[in-house]
C-alpha positions in Angstrom: 161.9 137.9 -32.2 163.6 138.9 -28.8 166.6 141.1 -28.6 167.8 139.0 -25.3 169.5 136.1 -25.8 171.4 133.2 -23.4 173.8 134.5 -21.5 172.9 138.0 -21.0 172.6 139.9 -17.9 169.1 141.3 -17.3 167.3 143.3 -14.4 163.0 142.3 -14.5 161.3 145.5 -13.5 157.9 145.0 -12.4 155.5 147.8 -13.6 154.8 149.4 -10.3 158.3 149.9 -10.2 157.4 152.7 -13.1 161.7 152.1 -14.8 162.9 152.6 -11.8 166.2 150.3 -11.3 167.0 150.9 -7.5 163.3 150.1 -6.8 163.3 147.2 -3.8 161.1 145.0 -6.2 164.0 144.7 -9.4 165.4 141.3 -9.1 168.6 140.4 -10.9 169.6 137.6 -13.0 170.8 135.7 -16.7 168.7 134.5 -19.3 168.7 131.0 -19.8 166.5 130.2 -22.9 164.0 132.5 -25.2 161.4 130.3 -26.5 159.1 132.3 -28.8 157.8 135.3 -27.3 159.2 134.9 -23.8 162.6 134.7 -21.9 163.4 132.3 -19.2 165.4 133.7 -16.8 167.6 132.9 -13.2 167.1 135.1 -10.5 169.9 136.2 -7.3 168.6 135.9 -4.0 168.6 138.7 -2.0 170.4 138.5 1.6 170.8 141.7 3.0 170.8 144.4 0.1 174.0 142.0 -1.5 173.2 138.9 -4.4 174.5 135.5 -3.5 173.9 132.4 -6.0 171.0 131.7 -7.9 167.7 131.3 -6.2 167.2 128.0 -7.7 169.4 125.5 -10.1 165.9 124.0 -10.9 163.4 126.6 -12.2 163.4 129.1 -14.6 161.3 132.1 -14.4 159.4 133.2 -17.7 159.6 136.7 -18.3 158.0 139.4 -21.3 160.9 140.9 -23.1 159.0 144.2 -22.2 159.8 143.6 -18.6 163.5 143.5 -19.3 166.3 145.5 -19.5 170.3 144.7 -20.2 172.5 145.5 -16.9 175.4 143.8 -16.6 175.9 143.5 -13.0 178.4 140.3 -12.0 181.5 139.2 -14.4 179.8 137.6 -17.4 182.3 134.3 -16.3 180.4 133.8 -13.5 177.2 134.0 -15.1 178.9 131.1 -17.9 179.4 129.2 -14.9 176.4 129.2 -13.3 174.6 128.7 -17.0 177.2 125.9 -16.8 175.9 124.0 -13.8 172.6 124.6 -14.5 173.2 123.2 -17.5 174.3 119.9 -16.3 172.6 119.4 -13.2 169.2 119.2 -15.5 170.3 117.1 -18.3 169.7 120.2 -20.4 166.6 119.3 -22.3 164.4 122.0 -23.1 160.8 120.9 -23.9 159.5 124.1 -24.3 160.8 124.3 -28.1 
């Protein structure tokens, strides 16, 4: 079972970044679902070195838990609102379960 839960703020650290949170390929986002040994996340746009809204409101990205760390980067109420918006827009139905 994953150590992550829906709403957790995370950083995806690709293997070639070797654990470096400041590597330019690190992605910041949040967890929207966990199914078996996979964590489904949404990631933020990187625009000029700052984070804007989620890259997509319609597609989560699948990650293995060992590629993620807990990392708070936004006020939690903003993340909660984003999840609520995503679920409302998509008529939340999880086909993976």
